[in-house]
C-alpha positions as CSV (number, residue, x, y, z in Angstrom):
1,M,-7.2,-4.5,16.1
2,S,-9.2,-7.7,15.7
3,L,-7.8,-10.3,13.3
4,F,-9.6,-12.7,11.0
5,V,-7.1,-15.5,10.4
6,D,-7.5,-17.2,7.0
7,T,-7.0,-20.9,6.4
8,S,-3.6,-20.3,4.7
9,V,-2.1,-18.9,7.9
10,W,-3.6,-21.6,10.2
11,S,-2.4,-24.3,7.8
12,L,1.2,-22.9,8.0
13,A,1.1,-22.5,11.7
14,L,-0.1,-26.1,12.3
15,R,2.4,-27.7,10.1
16,R,5.5,-29.4,11.6
17,D,7.8,-28.2,8.8
18,I,6.9,-24.5,9.1
19,P,9.4,-22.2,7.6
20,P,11.1,-20.2,10.4
21,G,10.1,-16.6,10.6
22,D,7.1,-16.7,8.3
23,P,5.7,-13.2,9.0
24,Q,2.0,-14.2,9.1
25,V,2.6,-17.1,11.4
26,V,4.7,-14.8,13.7
27,A,1.9,-12.3,13.7
28,L,-0.6,-15.0,14.6
29,K,1.5,-16.3,17.4
30,R,2.0,-12.7,18.7
31,A,-1.7,-12.0,18.6
32,L,-2.4,-15.3,20.5
33,T,0.2,-14.4,23.1
34,D,-1.0,-10.8,23.5
35,G,-4.7,-11.9,23.8
36,Q,-5.6,-10.0,20.6
37,P,-9.1,-10.9,19.4
38,I,-8.9,-13.5,16.6
39,L,-11.9,-14.8,14.7
40,V,-12.6,-17.3,11.9
41,T,-15.7,-18.7,10.1
42,G,-16.9,-22.2,10.0
43,L,-15.5,-22.4,6.5
44,V,-12.0,-21.9,7.7
45,L,-12.4,-24.6,10.3
46,Q,-13.9,-26.9,7.7
47,E,-11.1,-26.2,5.2
48,L,-8.5,-27.1,7.8
49,L,-10.2,-30.3,8.8
50,Q,-10.4,-31.3,5.1
51,G,-6.8,-30.4,4.5
52,F,-5.2,-32.3,7.3
53,V,-5.7,-36.1,7.4
54,G,-5.8,-38.4,10.5
55,P,-7.2,-38.3,14.0
56,K,-4.2,-36.6,15.5
57,S,-4.4,-33.8,13.1
58,R,-8.2,-33.5,13.6
59,A,-7.7,-33.3,17.4
60,L,-4.9,-30.7,17.1
61,I,-7.0,-28.5,14.8
62,L,-10.1,-28.7,17.1
63,E,-7.9,-28.0,20.1
64,H,-6.2,-25.0,18.6
65,L,-9.4,-23.5,17.3
66,S,-11.7,-24.4,20.2
67,S,-11.4,-21.0,21.8
68,V,-11.4,-19.0,18.6
69,P,-14.9,-17.4,18.1
70,L,-16.7,-18.2,14.8
71,V,-18.3,-15.4,12.8
72,V,-21.5,-16.8,11.4
73,A,-22.6,-15.4,8.1
74,D,-26.3,-14.5,7.7
75,R,-28.3,-14.1,4.5
76,D,-27.3,-10.4,4.0
77,D,-23.6,-11.4,4.3
78,H,-24.1,-13.8,1.3
79,V,-25.9,-11.1,-0.7
80,Q,-23.2,-8.6,0.0
81,A,-20.4,-11.1,-0.7
82,A,-22.0,-11.7,-4.1
83,E,-22.1,-7.9,-4.7
84,L,-18.4,-7.6,-3.7
85,R,-17.5,-10.5,-6.0
86,N,-19.4,-8.9,-8.9
87,A,-17.9,-5.5,-8.3
88,C,-14.4,-7.0,-8.3
89,C,-15.1,-8.9,-11.5
90,R,-16.3,-5.7,-13.2
91,A,-13.0,-4.2,-12.2
92,G,-11.1,-7.1,-13.7
93,T,-10.3,-9.1,-10.5
94,Q,-11.6,-12.6,-10.4
95,V,-12.8,-13.6,-6.9
96,G,-13.9,-17.0,-5.6
97,T,-17.1,-17.5,-3.7
98,I,-15.4,-18.3,-0.3
99,D,-12.9,-15.5,-0.7
100,A,-15.7,-13.0,-1.4
101,L,-17.6,-14.1,1.7
102,I,-14.4,-13.9,3.9
103,A,-13.6,-10.4,2.5
104,H,-17.2,-9.2,3.1
105,I,-17.2,-10.6,6.7
106,C,-13.9,-8.8,7.4
107,I,-15.3,-5.5,6.0
108,R,-18.6,-5.8,7.9
109,H,-17.0,-6.6,11.2
110,T,-14.1,-4.2,10.8
111,L,-11.6,-7.1,11.0
112,T,-8.1,-7.1,9.6
113,L,-7.5,-10.2,7.4
114,L,-4.3,-12.2,8.2
115,S,-3.6,-14.3,5.1
116,T,-0.9,-15.5,2.8
117,D,-3.3,-15.6,-0.2
118,K,-2.5,-12.8,-2.6
119,N,-6.0,-12.8,-4.0
120,F,-7.1,-10.8,-0.9
121,E,-4.5,-8.1,-1.8
122,R,-6.3,-7.8,-5.2
123,I,-9.7,-7.7,-3.5
124,A,-8.4,-4.9,-1.1
125,N,-7.6,-2.8,-4.2
126,H,-11.3,-2.6,-5.0
127,T,-12.9,-2.7,-1.6
128,A,-12.6,-1.5,2.0
129,L,-10.9,-4.9,3.0
130,R,-8.0,-4.4,5.3
131,V,-5.2,-6.9,4.8
132,W,-2.5,-7.3,7.4
133,R,1.0,-6.4,6.1
134,P,4.3,-7.1,7.8
């Protein structure tokens, strides 16, 4: 199983005051230790760099994510993400632009999404998105 690790999980994993035993962080660490394929997009990297302040934090993020492959969205990914968002909205589930793109990328590449964001659970109710569960 290949994992797409969302910003929410990386953010928790990179904090110094991480709650012990957080299931998503434990799953990330296990995947890293086991050599399980892990992917992100440039948006996740950008969100992390924007969320942590200072040169030490920047260096830590870049170091930790330097070996994590980036999935690059193409034109069709953006078109399909818009369709996914619109379909979810018609079903009564509001979806942000970035979340729609992440969900579509996971579906397209058959990736399991590792996230603490409950919005993805709602998206999964209306799409083929696979969300990791403890």
